[in-house]
N, C-alpha and C positions, 0 to 999 in steps of 0.2 A: 687338459684342464682339469684339474683337481678342482674341487669344493672350496677348499683357503686361496685356489689363486682367482678363484670368479669371486667371493664373498674382497677379497685385500683390492684388485683394482675397481671393485665398484665402492667403496669406504675411497677410496680413492676419485673417482673420480665427483661424487658425490663431496668431499670437503672442496673439493677442485671451482664448482658449482657453487657455492655456498662463502666460497671467497672470490668465485667476480661477484657473487650480485651482492656481499657484506657493507657495500663502497654504496653506492648506487640507491639501496634498503635505508642506509644506514643516513645519505643524505635526504630523502624523499623523508623520514620518519618524523629529522626533526623540524622542515618547511612546517610536517604539519602539524604539527605542532607550538609552532614558530604562531601560525596562521592564526591557529584554532584560542591560544591564546589573546591575541590583538578579537578574534573578533569576540571575544569573552567579557573584556577585555569598556569592550564599543559598541555593543548592541547589537551586531552585524548578524544575522540570525541568517546569510545568504548561504547556502550549501555548495554552489558553483562556485565562490569567490577562491578558498580553497585548491583548484583544480588548475588555475595557474602558476600560480610562486610555484606550485610543483610539481609545473610543470621545465619551470623554469632551473628546478635546481636542480632537477636531477638530466636537463639534458645539458648542463654546465657538468653536474659530479661526473658525466657521461667522456664529456673532450676534456680535463683534468684526469680520466685516471684510464680513459683510453689506451696512454700509452705498458702503463703497467700493469690492464687485465690485455695488452692482446700477448706482451712477454710471458704469463705464468701460464695461455691455454699452449700458444708454441711451445712451450717447457715441456707442457703437459704432453700434446700429441708427440712432439721429433721417443718421449721418454716411451709412449705408447709402440708407437713408428721405430727403432729401436730394439726393442722389445720384444719388439713379432714372434723370430725366428727359434726365443726359449720359449716364448707365449704356443706358440703352433707344439711344438715337440710336448 
């Protein structure tokens, strides 16, 4: 294993992790901003009000994006396993 290979593998793993987390994080961010705007408009200062809509939004996002996320994870894992003989040398 060369340092270039380890660095390349690490970067590919980090890209995959960021790609997998991005849809769920963006949905949580959008839900949080919308609830915060609602709170600011109505002057409701309840801190726990943000939690439930964000949890619901993230849960729905996971249900919607899970097939795509699973496909990305399986492809990454398949590439790692297929390239394992080359990696060991």
